N, C-alpha and C positions, 0 to 999 in steps of 0.2 A: 310480310312482316320480317324485318332484319333480326337476325340473331345477335345477341351481345357477346362480342369477342372475348369479354372478361368472365362470362358465365362458366361455371363448372362443366366439364365434358368427360365422358367416358373415354379412357385411353385403352383399358383392356377389360375384358370379362371372361371368366373361366370358372370351372369346378375345382376345388381343392381336393385333397386326399379322403377328406370326410364327406364329400359329394356336396358340400355347400357351394352356393354361387358366390363368387367374389367380383367385385366391381372397383376398378382403380379409376378415380376421378381426379384430373388435374383441376386444381383451384387455385388461381393465381400462379404463385411460384412453388406451391407445395402440391403433394398428392395425398388425397383422402382415400383410404381403403375401406370399403363397405363389405361385410360378410353377411349373407342371408342364409338362415338355417330353417328347414322345414322340420316339423316334429316327426313326420313319417308315420304317424298313426292314424287311424280311421278319421279322427277329428283334426284334420291337419291345422296346425297353428304355425306361426311364423316369428322369427327373432332377427333384429338387426344388430350387428356390431360394428363399431367404426374405430379407426384409429389412424394418425397420421403414418404415412409411409416411412418416414424419417425416425419415428418413435413408436414401434409396434408394442411396446410394453405399455402405452397409455391408451388402453382399450376402454371404450365406453360401450357398455352391452345394455341394450333395452331389454324389456321383458316380453313374454310370449304374448302374441296378439292373435285374434280369429282371422285378420286379414293382413296383408303385407302393409297396407296403408296404415293401419292401426299400429303395427310393430314399428313402422318407420316413424310415426309420430311420437311414439314412446322414446325412441333413440334420440329424435331431435330435441324433445324437452329436455332429456337428461344431459345432452352435450351442451345446451344453453345453459341449463342450471349449474352444471359442474365445471364446465369447460375453462372459465377464467381462472379458478382456483387450481386447476390442473396445468395451466399454461397452454392450453389448446387454442388453435387459430379460431377466429370468428368465421363461421360458415354461412354463405347464403343458401340456407336449407330449402328454400322454395325453388331455387334454380337447380339444387340437386335433385329435389323431388322431380322436377320437369325432365332432367336428363335421365333419370331411372324410369320414368313414364314412357320416354321415347323407345326404350328397349323392352318395355313390358315387365320391368321388375317390380312395378307398383300397380 
């Protein structure tokens, strides 16, 4: 199977100062930053946040979910719902999900 050269791909992944995982994905000509937070308590929960690299103040933050996949789905839905009104780029979220799955982020 040939990979789509236009599909989003991870350019960097690292932990930030708050110990959250950060994934930078190139999507066309822009870079999308995804931040994954784990609740850290006995019943671990997850939350995804996303923002364009060029506009870090435009953050879309999902709600807490029992799994990474659930938390990612919430973020995706919020981005799709609010993205146009915020002036955010359209994202191929299924390709983003696939890129994150490759590095076991989902």
